[in-house]
C-alpha positions, 0 to 999 in steps of 0.5 A, a space after each residue: 722774365 718773371 717781370 714780363 710774366 707778371 706784366 699782363 693778366 691771363 688772356 692778354 697775349 695773342 689768342 691766350 684765351 684760346 690757348 688756355 682753353 686748350 690747356 685746360 681741356 688737353 685731356 678731353 671732355 670731362 663734363 665738368 670744366 670741359 664741355 661740348 660746344 655743340 652737344 649732339 650737333 655739328 662740330 667745328 674743326 678748330 673749336 669743339 669745346 668750352 673750358 671753365 677757366 679763372 678769368 681774373 688775376 687771383 694769385 692767392 685767396 686774399 681780400 683786395 680793395 678792388 675785388 675779392 678772389 671769392 667773388 671771381 666769375 669763371 669765364 667760358 672759353 673755346 678749346 682747340 680740337 685741331 689746328 695745333 699739336 696737342 703735346 704742348 697743351 698736355 705738358 702745360 695741363 700739368 700745372 692746372 691743379 695749382 689753382 687760381 691764376 697762379 697756375 697761369 703764372 706758373 706756366 709762363 714762368 716755366 716757359 721762361 725758364 726753358 728759354 733761359 735754360 737753353 741760353 745758359 746751356 749754349 754759353 757752356 757749350 759754345 766757343 767764342 764764335 758761336 757765343 757771339 752769334 747766339 748772344 747777338 741773335 738773342 739780344 737784338 731780337 728779344 723784345 718786345 714781341 719775342 720776350 712777350 711770347 717767351 713769357 706767355 702760354 702761347 705755343 709760339 714761345 716754344 717754337 721760338 725757343 726750338 728754332 732759335 737754338 736748334 741749329 747751333 746745338 747741331 753745329 756744336 755737336 758735329 763741330 771740328 775739333 771735337 768737344 769733350 764727350 759730355 759736351 757732345 752729348 749735351 749738344 745732341 740732347 739740346 738739339 733733340 729737345 729743340 726738335 721735339 719742342 717745335 713738333 709739340 708747339 706749332 705744325 709749321 715750327 718743325 718745318 722752320 726747324 728742319 729748314 734752318 738746320 739744313 741751311 746751317 749745315 749746307 753753309 758751314 760745310 764746303 761742297 767737297 765734304 759732301 761729295 762722298 757716298 757715306 754722306 750723299 746716300 743717307 742725306 738723300 734718303 733723309 731729304 726724300 723722306 723728310 720732304 714727303 712727310 712735310 708735303 703730306 703733313 705741313 699746311 704751308 708746304 701743301 698750300 705752296 703746291 697749289 700756286 698759282 691760285 684761283 681767286 675766290 669771289 671778293 679776293 684780289 687777283 694774283 698780280 695785285 696780291 703779289 705786288 702787295 706782298 712785295 711792298 708789304 713784306 718787310 713790315 711783317 718781320 719788322 713788327 717783331 721789333 715793336 711796330 705791331 700789336 702784341 696783345 689782344 687789347 690794343 697795345 702799341 709800343 712807342 715808336 722809339 723802341 722799333 726805331 732804335 731796335 732796327 738801327 742797332 740790328 742794322 749796325 750789327 749786320 753791317 759789321 758782320 758784312 765788313 768782310 763777306 764770305 760767299 757762304 754768308 751771302 748765300 745763306 743770308 739771301 737764301 734765308 730771306 727768300 725762305 722768310 719771304 715765301 713763308 710770309 707769302 704762304 701765310 698771307 694766302 692762308 689768311 684770305 690774302 690779308 697782309 694787314 692782319 698778318 702778325 709777326 709772331 708767325 715768322 718770329 722763330 726765323 728772325 734770330 736764326 737768320 741774324 745768328 747764322 749771318 754773324 756765325 758765317 761772318 769773316 769780319 775781323 771784328 763784330 760790333 759788340 766786340 768793340 768796348 765803347 759800341 758795346 756800352 752804347 748798345 747795352 744802354 740803348 737796349 736797356 732804355 728801350 726795353 724799359 719803355 716796352 715793359 712800362 708800356 705793356 704793364 701800364 696798358 693792362 693796369 689802367 690804359 695806355 698813356 704813351 708817357 713814361 710816368 709812374 703807374 697808378 692802379 685806380 678803382 677800376 684798374 687791374 693788378 694781381 690780387 695777393 701780389 705784395 708788389 705794385 706795377 712800378 716795382 715790377 717795371 723797376 726790377 725788370 729794367 734793372 735786371 735786364 740791364 744787368 743781364 746784358 752786362 753779364 752775358 756780354 762779359 763772357 766775350 772779351 772786347 778788342 781795342 781799335 786804334 788808328 795809327 797816325 799818318 807820317 808825312 815824308 
């Protein structure tokens, strides 16, 4: 995660200048570094100020062959007044006084540490079944887009962490037989923190959090356990109050109530738009595995990354359906319908434009859907429990991860070559000023660390031996 935090300069992640401007000016206008965009004039609902941010890559004040930190020109960037919750920005604002681009790097590493910390806590609290589900969901959907967002300052990273972990913390806290009191308290704390992170990051993220929790509970508890007044009454009250709050506060839910829509001048008719949605729907979640752009600068991940990623993820899901349960099918199909609706709603909000709909909008739901599918599986064995298949999966994931990391670093250092060759920093190239390590060292360390990481976390799950008895002719 540290290597991914170092893989790109400030402002390279999606909307990062906008997010950095919002972080720098999270506490309002100060007439120094956070200025009014239109003093005394009309205000924009999404950008009402300017933020004075270090737009270079100076970690420490030191001379460089490329440029000097003392010569850094500060950029002026928009800040958000609405459109995102403010609490994420205020938390990140605590790191601004560190100074230079070291403050941006510290924010990225803090977000990375939070994601890794939640994974560590899950491994301490989960039994074998839950471990397989969380590790599968985390491993096979992590890169390139998820790990890129987790190691950035974009609030989508918090949304991803909160939604991907919240449902499993909840199932752990209410599991039977009961865990030790300390573990139960830790699970509840993890669940609450995940909910708060989603509320602080993006408005739709809490809707994802609530929906994923409801789907997980409904799928794991048989209907007979719900038919009691002690459960029906508080559940109904919670659903009603939560539904009212979501319909009033959440933009996606409010948008859905207006369907069907009257097309505006220049927009496609509803029939054309819906058929387009059917044909293009699968492209949005697949983009999170590497088919789309993951930065403002055109950065195309080599196709081998998403081809191998889809093949491995498909293999994992196929193994989980060897012995299918009704709850697994219902939860999986219901989750896909929810995902399809959310993609539809985002397309409607974005001028019905599917071609510019980024996978990062729905990426928090991808690990949840995969993890819940594995958790509900009745299959006698999962793909990663078979030793030889596990070794093959780890090798392929490590190789494609190395390609993804190399592509990101190379693109922002000196342009993209679509080759897997040593990276050189030319006279006009970019690299962190004051960092004693070059880009090739970062790619090498990141590659070896990721391979070791996969080996270590999957070693917590023992493998099984699959043997086929020879037939006997009579």
